[in-house]
Structure formats: C-alpha cells, structure tokens
C-alpha positions in Angstrom: -17.1 0.0 -2.4 -19.1 0.4 -5.6 -16.9 3.3 -6.6 -13.8 1.1 -6.0 -15.4 -1.6 -8.2 -16.1 0.9 -10.9 -12.4 2.0 -10.8 -11.3 -1.6 -11.1 -13.5 -2.2 -14.1 -12.3 0.9 -15.8 -8.6 0.3 -15.2 -8.6 -3.3 -16.3 -11.3 -3.6 -19.0 -11.6 -0.2 -20.5 -8.1 1.4 -20.2 -6.1 -1.8 -19.7 -3.8 0.2 -17.3 -3.4 -2.7 -14.9 -5.2 -5.5 -13.0 -8.8 -5.1 -11.8 -8.1 -3.3 -8.6 -9.7 -0.1 -7.4 -9.6 1.7 -4.0 -11.3 4.6 -2.3 -10.4 6.2 1.0 -13.2 7.7 3.1 -13.1 10.1 6.0 -16.3 11.4 7.6 -18.4 9.7 4.9 -16.6 11.6 2.1 -14.2 10.1 -0.5 -10.9 11.8 0.2 -8.8 9.7 -2.1 -9.2 7.1 -4.8 -7.0 5.1 -7.1 -6.9 2.3 -9.5 -4.1 -0.1 -10.5 -1.8 1.6 -13.1 1.1 -0.8 -13.0 1.1 -1.4 -16.7 0.3 2.2 -17.8 3.0 3.7 -15.5 5.5 0.9 -15.9 5.8 1.0 -12.1 5.3 -2.1 -9.9 4.3 0.1 -6.9 1.3 1.7 -8.6 -1.3 -0.5 -7.0 -4.8 0.8 -6.4 -4.2 1.3 -2.6 -0.9 3.0 -3.1 -2.5 5.4 -5.6 -5.4 6.0 -3.3 -3.2 6.7 -0.3 -1.1 9.2 -2.4 -4.4 10.9 -3.5 -5.8 11.1 0.1 -2.6 12.4 1.6 -2.3 15.1 -1.1 -5.9 16.1 -0.6 -5.7 16.2 3.2 -2.2 17.7 3.3 -0.8 15.0 5.6 0.8 11.6 5.7 -1.4 10.6 8.6 -4.7 9.1 7.5 -6.0 8.3 11.0 -9.8 8.5 10.9 -9.9 7.1 7.3 -11.3 3.9 6.0 -10.0 2.0 3.0 -12.4 0.3 0.6 -10.5 -1.9 -1.9 -11.7 -4.4 -4.5 -9.0 -6.8 -3.5 -7.5 -7.8 -0.1 -4.3 -5.7 0.1 -1.0 -7.3 -0.9 1.8 -7.1 1.7 3.1 -3.8 0.2 -0.4 -2.2 0.3 -1.2 -3.6 3.7 2.1 -2.1 5.0 1.3 1.3 3.4 -2.1 1.3 5.0 -0.5 0.5 8.4 2.1 3.3 7.9 -0.7 5.7 6.9 -2.5 4.8 10.2 -5.9 4.1 8.5 -8.6 2.9 10.9 -10.0 0.0 8.9 -9.7 -1.9 5.6 -12.7 -3.5 3.8 -12.1 -5.6 0.6 -14.5 -7.1 -1.9 -12.4 -10.2 -2.9 -9.6 -12.2 -1.3 -6.0 -12.7 -2.3 -7.0 -16.3 -3.2 -9.7 -14.9 -5.6 -7.1 -12.7 -7.3 -4.8 -15.7 -7.7 -7.6 -17.9 -9.1 -8.6 -15.3 -11.7 -5.4 -13.7 -12.6 -2.3 -15.5 -11.2 -1.7 -12.8 -8.5 0.2 -15.0 -6.1 0.6 -12.7 -3.0 0.5 -15.6 -0.6 4.2 -16.2 -1.4 5.1 -12.8 -0.1 3.1 -13.2 3.1 4.9 -16.4 3.8 8.3 -15.1 2.9 8.1 -12.0 5.1 7.6 -14.3 8.2 11.1 -15.7 7.6 14.3 -14.1 9.0 15.8 -11.7 6.4 18.6 -14.1 5.5 16.2 -17.0 4.7 13.8 -15.1 2.4 13.6 -15.7 -1.4 15.0 -12.2 -1.8 17.5 -12.3 1.1 18.7 -9.1 2.7 22.3 -8.6 3.7 23.6 -6.2 6.2 26.2 -3.6 4.9 27.9 -0.6 6.6 25.8 -0.9 9.8 28.2 1.1 12.0 28.1 4.1 9.5 24.3 4.0 9.5 24.1 3.8 13.3 25.9 7.1 13.4 23.1 8.7 11.3 20.5 7.1 13.6 22.3 8.5 16.6 22.4 12.0 15.0 18.7 11.7 14.2 17.8 10.7 17.8 19.8 13.6 19.2 18.1 16.0 16.9 14.7 14.6 17.6 15.2 14.8 21.4 16.3 18.5 21.1 13.2 19.3 19.1 11.0 18.1 21.9 12.5 20.2 24.7 
C-alpha cells in the first residue's frame, strides 16, 4: 500500500497527471502491476489507477485472468474500476481511503454512479436504449455454436 500511496502522491502533486490515486497488484508477494491516475495527462477518462495497474499486470503475466492477485489501491474503487477488478477475477481489494473521503477532498462523487447502476437501464441518468436486438442475437447464436464446437 505504501507504493500505491507513493504513486498517488507523484501523479497528483509532482506530475499533475491526475487525481491522487495509485494502485499496485500483487501476486505471490510480488508486485506484478502498478498504475497511477493519468486521466489528465492522457486525456482519457478511463485511465484510473486501477485500470492502469490491471493493464500492467495483465501484460506482465500474459493473461487477462488475475486470479491469485490482490489489489492495493489508495482509494476505494469507483464502479468502473470495481467492475474491472471483478472481470479480472482478482482475489481481494484493499483501499486506503473511501469514496466519501475522495469526495470530501476533491469532489469525486462516485456515489452517484453506485446508486444509478442499481436502477433499470431505462431509468438511469444516462439511460440505455435497445437497438437492433434481433440482429445481435444472431451473432450471439453464432458465438454460442462456435464455442460449443470448440469444447467437443
């Protein structure tokens, strides 16, 4: 966690690349990935510390599956980063400060997203709308058939 805090300080205070967020990913007591917030430097809203650390760990380990890894982040993950950690199959997440702390010090209002995602798609602040479902179901069907053939 100390390395994650060092990354957070560097990215926000020294380089001003983004908010004060750092993250390391550990497997078998070794750092296999690390990242800092680079939203401002990269002009990319997805360049959160956890996202950068996941990319780093996946590249180093040569896999998208981070089972057996632990995430150490300076901030409680936002919904995007939490989802990415789930998709990467990490074993655990530890954080040094809460979403409420980030909001109090820097107006990072992630609570809105956590509440919004609980709503049906049509009722969210950024509502989703279904389009060309039948055409996409054909692709899903093809995918399922291909996948079933690969396992026989």
